[in-house]
C-alpha positions as CSV (number, residue, x, y, z in Angstrom):
1,M,204.7,151.1,94.3
2,N,204.9,154.8,93.4
3,A,207.4,157.6,93.4
4,E,206.6,158.6,97.0
5,Q,207.7,155.2,98.3
6,L,210.9,155.0,96.3
7,P,212.4,158.5,95.9
8,G,214.2,159.1,92.7
9,M,211.8,156.9,90.7
10,P,209.5,159.0,88.6
11,H,207.4,156.1,87.4
12,P,206.2,153.0,89.4
13,W,207.8,149.8,88.6
14,P,205.5,147.1,86.9
15,L,204.2,144.3,89.1
16,R,205.2,140.8,87.8
17,V,204.1,137.4,89.2
18,T,206.3,134.4,87.9
19,R,206.8,130.8,88.6
20,T,210.0,128.9,89.0
21,G,211.1,126.4,86.3
22,D,209.8,123.4,88.2
23,G,206.5,125.3,88.9
24,R,206.8,124.6,92.7
25,A,207.2,128.3,93.8
26,V,205.6,131.6,92.9
27,A,207.7,134.8,93.0
28,V,206.2,138.4,93.1
29,H,208.5,141.1,91.5
30,A,208.2,144.9,91.4
31,G,210.7,145.7,88.7
32,P,214.0,144.1,89.7
33,I,213.0,143.7,93.4
34,L,211.7,140.5,94.8
35,L,208.8,141.3,97.1
36,S,207.5,137.9,98.0
37,A,207.8,134.2,97.2
38,F,205.7,131.3,98.3
39,R,204.8,127.7,97.4
40,A,202.6,127.1,94.5
41,G,199.2,126.1,95.7
42,D,199.4,128.0,99.0
43,M,196.3,130.0,98.5
44,E,196.5,131.6,102.0
45,M,199.9,132.9,101.4
46,R,198.8,134.2,97.9
47,D,195.8,136.0,99.5
48,L,198.1,137.5,102.2
49,T,200.5,138.8,99.6
50,I,197.6,140.4,97.7
51,C,196.5,142.1,100.9
52,A,200.0,143.4,101.5
53,L,200.3,144.8,98.0
54,T,197.0,146.5,98.1
55,E,196.9,147.7,101.7
56,G,200.6,148.6,102.5
57,S,202.3,149.2,99.1
58,R,199.3,150.9,97.6
59,F,199.2,149.0,94.4
60,Q,195.9,149.3,92.6
61,G,193.5,146.4,92.9
62,K,193.2,146.1,89.1
63,A,196.9,145.8,88.7
64,V,197.3,143.2,91.3
65,A,194.4,141.3,89.8
66,A,196.0,141.3,86.4
67,A,199.3,140.2,87.8
68,F,197.8,137.3,89.6
69,G,195.4,136.4,86.8
70,I,192.2,136.8,88.8
71,Q,189.2,139.1,88.7
72,P,189.3,142.5,90.5
73,S,186.1,141.5,92.3
74,Q,188.0,138.5,93.9
75,V,190.7,140.9,95.1
76,S,188.0,143.0,96.7
77,R,186.5,139.9,98.5
78,I,190.0,138.9,99.8
79,R,190.5,142.4,101.2
80,S,187.1,142.4,102.8
81,R,187.9,139.1,104.6
82,Y,191.2,140.4,105.8
83,R,189.7,143.6,107.2
84,E,186.9,141.7,108.9
85,H,188.7,138.6,110.3
86,G,192.4,139.4,109.9
87,A,194.8,136.7,108.7
88,R,192.4,133.9,109.9
89,G,189.8,135.1,107.4
90,L,192.1,134.1,104.5
91,V,192.2,130.5,105.5
92,H,190.5,128.4,102.7
93,Q,188.0,125.7,103.8
94,M,188.1,123.0,101.3
95,G,184.7,121.3,100.9
96,R,182.1,121.5,103.5
97,P,182.9,123.0,106.9
98,P,183.3,120.3,109.6
99,L,180.0,119.4,111.3
100,L,181.6,118.8,114.6
101,S,184.1,120.9,116.5
102,P,187.2,119.2,118.0
103,A,185.5,119.2,121.5
104,Q,182.4,117.6,120.0
105,L,184.4,115.0,118.1
106,R,186.2,114.0,121.3
107,Q,182.9,113.7,123.1
108,A,181.6,111.5,120.4
109,R,184.6,109.3,120.7
110,T,184.2,109.2,124.5
111,W,180.5,108.1,124.2
112,A,181.4,105.5,121.7
113,G,183.9,104.0,124.1
114,Q,181.2,103.8,126.7
115,G,179.1,101.8,124.3
116,L,176.6,104.6,123.3
117,P,175.0,103.5,119.9
118,H,176.0,105.7,116.9
119,A,172.4,106.8,116.3
120,E,172.1,108.1,119.9
121,I,175.5,109.8,119.6
122,G,174.2,111.5,116.4
123,R,171.0,112.5,118.1
124,K,172.8,114.1,120.9
125,L,175.2,116.0,118.6
126,G,172.7,116.9,115.9
127,V,174.3,114.9,113.0
128,S,173.4,111.7,111.2
129,R,174.3,108.2,112.4
130,S,176.3,107.6,109.2
131,R,178.4,110.6,109.8
132,I,179.2,109.5,113.4
133,S,180.2,106.1,112.1
134,E,182.5,107.6,109.5
135,L,184.2,109.9,112.0
136,L,184.7,107.1,114.5
137,K,186.1,104.9,111.7
138,Q,188.7,107.7,110.9
139,H,189.6,108.8,114.4
140,G,188.8,105.7,116.5
141,V,187.0,105.6,119.9
142,L,188.3,106.6,123.4
143,P,188.2,103.9,125.9
144,A,185.9,104.3,128.8
145,P,187.7,105.3,132.0
146,S,188.2,102.6,134.5
147,P,186.4,102.8,137.8
148,L,189.6,103.2,139.7
149,S,190.8,106.1,137.5
150,G,187.4,107.7,137.9
151,A,187.4,107.5,141.5
152,A,191.0,108.7,141.8
153,G,190.2,111.7,139.7
154,A,187.1,112.5,141.9
155,G,189.1,112.2,145.1
156,S,192.1,114.3,143.9
157,G,189.9,117.3,143.2
158,G,190.7,117.8,139.5
159,T,190.3,121.0,137.7
160,G,187.2,120.0,135.7
161,A,188.8,121.0,132.4
162,D,187.6,117.7,130.8
163,D,184.1,118.4,132.0
164,E,184.1,121.9,130.6
165,Q,185.3,120.5,127.2
166,A,182.6,117.9,127.2
167,G,180.1,120.5,128.1
168,A,181.3,122.7,125.3
169,G,181.2,119.9,122.8
170,A,177.6,118.8,123.6
171,P,174.7,120.7,121.9
172,A,172.5,123.2,123.7
173,G,170.2,121.7,126.2
174,T,172.2,118.5,126.9
175,A,174.8,119.7,129.3
176,D,174.1,120.0,133.0
177,H,176.1,120.4,136.3
178,D,177.0,116.7,136.6
179,G,179.5,116.5,133.7
180,G,177.9,117.4,130.5
181,Q,175.5,114.4,130.1
182,D,171.8,115.0,129.9
183,P,169.6,113.7,132.7
184,G,167.6,111.4,130.4
185,A,170.9,109.7,129.2
186,R,172.0,109.1,132.9
187,A,168.8,107.7,134.0
188,A,167.9,105.7,130.9
189,G,171.3,104.8,129.3
190,A,171.7,103.4,125.9
191,G,171.8,100.1,124.2
192,G,175.2,98.8,123.0
193,D,177.4,95.8,123.2
194,A,180.4,97.2,125.1
195,G,180.7,97.4,128.8
196,G,179.3,95.2,131.6
197,E,175.8,94.6,132.4
198,G,176.0,96.4,135.7
199,A,176.6,99.8,134.2
200,G,173.8,102.1,135.0
201,W,173.3,103.4,131.5
202,R,172.7,99.9,130.2
203,V,169.5,99.4,132.3
204,A,166.3,100.1,130.5
205,A,163.9,101.1,133.2
206,R,160.1,101.4,133.0
207,I,158.4,104.7,132.5
208,E,156.0,104.9,135.4
209,T,154.4,108.3,135.1
210,G,154.7,111.6,133.1
211,T,154.7,112.5,129.4
212,V,157.4,111.4,127.0
213,A,158.1,113.0,123.6
214,C,158.4,110.3,121.0
215,R,159.1,110.8,117.2
216,Y,157.5,107.3,116.6
217,A,154.2,108.2,118.4
218,G,152.1,107.1,115.5
219,A,153.2,103.5,116.1
220,M,151.3,103.6,119.4
221,L,148.2,102.6,117.3
222,V,149.6,99.2,117.2
223,H,148.8,98.8,120.8
224,A,145.1,99.2,120.0
225,F,145.2,96.0,117.9
226,T,147.5,94.0,120.2
227,D,145.3,94.8,123.2
228,R,142.2,93.6,121.4
229,I,143.7,90.3,120.7
230,G,145.2,89.9,124.2
231,A,148.8,89.9,123.0
232,R,150.1,90.1,126.6
233,G,148.4,86.9,127.6
234,L,149.4,85.2,124.4
235,L,153.1,86.1,124.7
236,R,153.3,85.1,128.3
237,A,151.6,81.8,127.7
238,G,153.4,80.9,124.5
239,T,156.9,82.0,125.6
240,G,156.8,81.6,129.3
241,A,157.7,85.3,129.6
242,S,157.9,86.5,133.3
243,A,156.9,89.9,134.7
244,A,159.1,92.1,136.8
245,G,158.0,94.3,139.5
246,A,157.4,98.0,139.2
247,G,160.6,100.1,138.6
248,A,162.6,97.0,137.8
249,P,164.7,96.7,134.6
250,A,163.1,95.6,131.4
251,D,161.1,92.4,131.9
252,D,160.6,89.6,129.4
253,L,157.3,91.2,128.2
254,G,159.2,94.5,127.6
255,I,161.8,92.6,125.6
256,L,159.1,91.1,123.4
257,V,157.2,94.3,123.0
258,C,160.5,96.1,122.0
259,T,161.0,93.5,119.4
260,Q,157.5,93.8,118.0
261,M,157.7,97.6,117.9
262,S,161.1,97.5,116.2
263,F,159.8,95.3,113.5
264,T,156.8,97.6,113.1
265,L,159.2,100.6,112.6
266,G,160.9,98.8,109.8
267,A,163.8,96.9,111.4
268,L,164.3,93.4,109.9
269,T,166.9,92.2,112.5
270,L,168.0,93.3,116.0
271,E,171.1,94.7,114.4
272,Q,169.1,97.1,112.5
273,T,167.5,98.5,115.7
274,K,170.8,100.6,116.0
275,H,169.2,102.9,113.4
276,L,166.3,103.7,115.7
277,T,166.5,106.4,118.3
278,G,166.7,104.3,121.6
279,A,164.8,106.7,123.9
280,D,161.9,107.2,121.4
281,A,161.6,103.6,120.4
282,G,161.8,102.4,124.0
283,A,158.9,104.7,124.9
284,L,156.6,102.6,122.6
285,A,157.2,99.7,125.0
286,G,156.9,101.8,128.2
287,L,160.7,101.8,128.7
288,T,163.1,104.6,129.0
289,R,165.0,103.2,126.1
290,L,165.6,100.1,124.0
291,P,167.5,97.4,125.9
292,S,171.2,96.8,125.3
293,L,171.7,94.5,122.3
294,R,173.7,92.0,124.3
295,T,170.8,91.7,126.9
296,W,168.2,91.7,124.1
297,R,169.8,89.0,122.0
298,Q,170.5,86.8,125.0
299,R,167.0,86.9,126.6
300,L,165.2,86.8,123.3
301,G,167.1,83.7,122.4
302,E,166.2,82.0,125.6
303,L,162.5,82.9,125.1
304,A,162.6,81.6,121.6
305,D,164.2,78.3,122.6
306,G,161.5,77.7,125.2
307,C,158.4,78.2,123.0
308,D,156.8,76.4,120.1
309,P,156.5,79.1,117.4
310,L,153.9,77.2,115.4
311,A,151.7,76.7,118.4
312,L,152.1,80.4,119.3
313,Q,151.2,81.3,115.7
314,R,148.0,79.1,115.9
315,R,147.0,80.6,119.2
316,L,147.6,84.2,117.8
317,A,145.5,83.3,114.7
318,S,142.6,81.8,116.7
319,Q,142.4,84.9,118.9
320,M,142.8,87.2,115.9
321,L,139.9,85.5,114.0
322,A,137.7,85.4,117.2
323,I,137.9,89.2,117.6
324,E,137.6,90.1,113.8
325,P,136.5,87.2,111.6
326,A,137.5,87.2,107.9
327,E,135.0,89.0,105.7
328,S,135.0,86.2,103.1
329,Q,135.8,82.5,103.3
330,V,138.7,82.9,100.8
331,Y,142.3,82.2,101.8
332,L,145.5,82.4,99.9
333,A,148.1,79.6,100.1
334,D,151.6,79.5,98.9
335,D,155.0,78.1,99.8
336,H,158.5,79.1,99.2
337,L,162.1,78.1,99.8
338,A,163.7,80.1,102.7
339,E,167.5,80.0,101.9
340,Y,169.9,79.2,104.7
341,T,173.6,79.7,104.4
342,G,174.6,78.8,108.0
343,H,176.8,76.1,109.2
344,Q,174.0,73.6,110.3
345,S,173.1,71.1,107.6
346,V,169.8,71.5,105.8
347,A,168.2,69.9,102.9
348,L,168.4,71.1,99.3
349,G,165.3,72.4,97.6
350,R,164.5,74.1,94.3
351,N,164.9,77.8,94.4
352,P,162.6,79.2,91.7
353,R,164.4,82.6,91.8
354,R,167.7,81.0,90.9
355,G,166.4,78.0,89.1
356,K,168.7,75.5,90.9
357,P,168.8,73.6,94.2
358,T,169.6,75.7,97.3
359,K,170.1,74.9,101.0
360,G,167.1,76.0,102.9
361,H,163.7,75.0,104.5
362,D,160.2,75.1,103.0
363,D,157.7,77.5,104.5
364,T,154.0,77.2,103.7
365,C,151.7,80.1,104.6
366,I,148.0,80.6,104.5
367,C,146.5,84.2,104.8
368,D,143.2,85.8,104.3
369,L,142.3,88.6,101.9
370,A,143.2,91.2,104.4
371,G,146.8,89.9,104.3
372,R,146.7,88.4,107.9
373,A,148.8,85.3,108.3
374,I,146.4,82.6,109.7
375,A,148.5,79.3,109.4
376,F,152.1,78.7,108.9
377,T,154.3,75.6,108.7
378,T,157.9,75.0,108.1
379,G,160.0,71.9,107.3
380,E,162.3,70.2,104.9
381,P,162.0,71.2,101.3
382,S,159.3,69.2,99.6
383,A,156.3,69.3,97.3
384,L,153.3,71.6,98.2
385,C,151.2,68.4,98.4
386,T,153.3,67.3,101.3
387,T,153.5,70.5,103.3
388,L,150.0,71.8,102.6
389,P,148.0,69.3,104.8
390,G,149.7,70.5,107.9
391,A,148.9,74.2,107.0
392,L,145.3,73.3,106.3
393,A,145.0,71.5,109.6
394,A,146.4,74.6,111.4
395,L,143.9,76.7,109.5
396,T,141.0,74.5,110.5
397,D,142.0,74.7,114.2
398,A,142.3,78.5,114.0
399,L,139.0,79.1,112.3
400,P,135.9,79.7,114.5
401,A,133.5,76.9,114.9
402,G,130.9,78.3,112.5
403,A,133.6,78.9,109.7
404,R,135.3,75.5,109.7
405,P,134.9,73.2,106.8
406,G,131.8,71.0,106.9
407,Q,128.8,69.9,104.8
408,D,127.4,73.4,104.5
409,T,130.7,75.3,104.6
410,R,133.6,74.8,102.2
411,P,136.1,77.7,102.3
412,L,138.0,78.4,99.2
413,I,141.8,78.0,98.9
414,V,143.3,80.1,96.1
415,F,146.8,79.3,94.6
416,D,149.0,80.9,92.1
417,R,149.7,79.2,88.9
418,G,152.7,77.4,90.4
419,A,150.5,75.1,92.4
420,A,148.5,73.6,89.5
421,F,148.9,69.9,90.4
422,G,146.2,67.3,90.8
423,S,147.9,65.8,93.9
424,T,147.8,69.1,95.6
425,F,144.1,69.5,94.8
426,T,143.3,66.1,96.2
427,E,144.9,67.1,99.6
428,V,142.7,70.3,99.6
429,D,139.5,68.5,98.9
430,A,140.2,65.8,101.4
431,A,140.6,68.6,104.1
432,G,137.2,69.9,103.3
433,Y,138.1,73.0,101.2
434,D,137.5,74.1,97.7
435,W,140.2,75.3,95.5
436,L,141.0,77.8,92.7
437,T,144.1,78.4,90.7
438,W,145.3,79.6,87.3
439,R,146.3,77.0,84.6
440,R,149.7,76.7,83.6
441,A,150.7,77.3,80.1
442,P,150.0,76.2,77.5
443,L,146.2,76.9,77.8
444,A,143.9,74.1,76.8
445,A,141.6,74.4,73.9
446,T,137.9,75.0,74.7
447,T,135.0,73.1,73.3
448,L,132.4,75.8,73.8
449,L,131.9,79.2,72.2
450,P,132.5,82.2,74.5
451,I,129.6,84.1,76.2
452,A,129.6,87.9,76.3
453,Q,128.4,89.4,79.7
454,T,128.5,92.8,81.2
455,I,129.7,92.9,84.8
456,T,129.8,95.7,87.4
457,L,133.1,96.2,89.2
458,R,133.8,97.9,92.4
459,G,133.2,101.8,92.3
460,G,130.3,101.2,89.8
461,R,132.5,100.6,86.8
462,V,131.0,98.5,84.0
463,R,133.1,96.0,81.9
464,Q,132.2,93.6,79.2
465,V,133.9,90.2,79.5
466,A,133.9,87.1,77.2
467,W,134.2,83.7,78.8
468,T,133.5,80.0,78.6
469,D,132.5,77.6,81.4
470,E,133.0,73.9,81.0
471,Q,133.9,70.9,83.1
472,I,137.1,68.9,82.4
473,T,139.1,66.2,84.1
474,L,142.7,66.5,85.5
475,K,145.4,63.9,86.0
476,D,145.6,62.6,89.5
477,Y,142.4,64.2,90.5
478,A,139.2,62.0,90.7
479,K,136.5,64.6,90.7
480,P,135.4,66.8,87.8
481,V,137.1,70.3,87.5
482,R,135.6,73.5,86.3
483,Q,137.5,75.4,83.6
484,L,136.9,79.1,83.1
485,T,138.5,80.7,80.0
486,L,138.8,84.5,79.6
487,F,138.8,85.9,76.0
488,E,140.1,89.3,74.9
489,H,139.8,90.3,71.3
490,G,138.8,86.9,70.2
491,K,141.8,85.1,71.8
492,M,142.3,83.2,75.0
493,V,144.3,85.2,77.6
494,A,143.8,83.2,80.8
495,Q,142.3,80.1,82.2
496,A,141.2,79.3,85.8
497,I,140.3,75.9,87.1
498,S,138.5,75.2,90.3
499,G,137.0,72.4,92.3
500,R,133.9,74.6,93.2
501,L,131.2,73.9,90.5
502,D,128.4,76.1,91.7
503,A,129.9,79.7,91.8
504,C,129.0,82.4,89.3
505,P,131.7,82.3,86.6
506,A,131.5,86.0,85.9
507,C,132.3,86.9,89.5
């Protein structure tokens, strides 16, 4: 204040800002006069008081800043916000500004009530799926309107306020004249678990013609491989999948292709397909979107119950090797315990990761050097010598006629050091294969002096190695065994044993 505002006062009264004894309120005094009082922590009221003092009472900004204990530049920013936006500009936004407006949040809750996946809602509103899940957890979902209430609203000639609100909440490009939902969402729908199967948005129809934008377009290269091996005929023959007519909802083959493409995109379970964009992932299978999870689970379970997975795997491996044979006759074999914690009783097997028995089944897999699974068996937990013969028989059936074991051809089976048992090697030799594995520790002493040799590696690199080559005998194995010992700095570092006696040891 100054002398012009209060006549008779030759000097302005000093400005004081004090707190009450309990610290809950702040009082602003000009001399003995109380100008304002507000709750401590009410930043909007504080800024409004600062604007009133500097704009109306003509206190200098430096004096006001000193009284409130802030910088003059902060007082200047407060006044600028007030002049530009009025009292609304003084509202403090704590943290990040909200990503969705109230209308958009209501639209998201409505879509969730209709069963639209969270990922699809996030794509429509331009936010992440996790943020949509968090908002829906806080605010809940709005139930989908019943057909009777929807028909009554249509017949009563409503004002359309809800439609306008939905259209305002949707991002640009998604609203149209039919109620704020984009045409692609009405025609294709979305996958979800809520609602009945008869709802139009739950039907995944085929894409007949036209160009479709897809963020996963690179995965279309998978079709080049599946077409070469005749995956369509294999799946239909192995699962009994049926084909639907043109324009019909997703057929069995579409269900299987959606499953394959979802796994290709990184989903490990059907539940994880919620993280995929339904329309883009469905386009990979020629559908307007992924099927609803309820339909997907039910039909995929029916197809799985009606097929032999091992026979389907053998048929796939035979077709794959016929199109593109393995470059070398070397195959990797291994088995592991697949844990099972469900309610159905299973046997106990040793889990090497935990070092104790665990419920589960034993899987034995044989693949080539390119990583392609050729043979696969599963059963009760047991030793490798028990499960391996079935896998070797499946490998023999899958190999082309010229590559099967015989007098002139003995493919090589390679194990890790966990398979170094004579009984396992006996089964491999009886099936017509040679074998190679690392010896378990401790390494056996050699009877020969090491030989130094220079070998050329891939890329033209040259390396000197020192090794010994000798024949030994193993327990529970009737034939002689070749033992190769690798030396570094005069010490043994590794030993490999093999039933193949005529290969170059340095290679």
